[in-house]
C-alpha positions in Angstrom: 12.3 18.4 28.2 12.5 22.2 28.0 11.0 23.9 25.2 14.0 25.5 23.4 13.7 29.2 22.0 16.3 28.0 19.4 13.8 26.2 17.9 10.6 28.1 18.2 12.1 31.6 19.1 11.5 33.3 22.3 8.5 33.1 23.9 6.9 30.8 21.0 5.0 27.7 22.2 6.1 24.4 20.4 3.1 22.2 19.3 3.0 18.8 20.3 2.8 16.4 17.3 -0.5 14.3 17.2 0.2 10.7 17.9 -2.1 8.3 15.7 -2.8 4.8 16.7 -2.0 1.8 14.8 -4.6 -0.7 14.6 -4.7 -4.3 13.2 -6.0 -3.2 9.9 -3.6 -0.5 9.6 -1.1 -3.6 9.9 -2.6 -5.9 7.6 -2.8 -3.3 4.6 1.0 -2.5 5.2 1.7 -6.0 4.9 -0.6 -6.5 1.9 1.0 -3.3 0.0 4.3 -4.3 0.9 3.9 -8.0 -0.6 2.2 -6.6 -3.6 5.4 -4.2 -4.1 7.9 -7.3 -3.4 5.8 -9.3 -6.0 6.1 -6.8 -8.3 9.5 -6.7 -8.6 11.2 -9.5 -6.7 14.9 -8.8 -5.7 15.4 -12.5 -4.0 16.2 -13.7 -7.3 19.3 -12.2 -7.2 20.2 -13.0 -3.7 19.9 -16.7 -4.5 21.2 -17.2 -7.6 24.2 -14.9 -7.5 25.1 -13.8 -4.0 24.8 -17.0 -1.9 26.8 -19.3 -4.3 29.4 -16.6 -4.6 29.3 -16.6 -0.5 29.6 -20.6 -0.7 32.8 -20.8 -3.2 34.7 -18.2 -1.2 34.0 -19.9 2.3 34.7 -23.2 0.4 38.2 -22.3 -0.7 38.8 -20.1 2.7 38.2 -23.1 4.7 39.6 -25.5 2.2 43.3 -24.6 3.7 42.0 -24.3 7.0 41.8 -27.8 8.0 45.1 -28.9 6.1 
């Protein structure tokens, strides 16, 4: 890709970003921290207690007239 003078100005050099390696320890840390966040305020209860039954009722009522 050509270096664009629109972003850096004519004659300026664009610095390439440093790419860091992800290790297994980083992945484990991210999963652990994500699980801590999830269990601190779990939102799946709303999904299980409200949304699934509503979808089930709507699908049941919709399909009830479909087969008659």
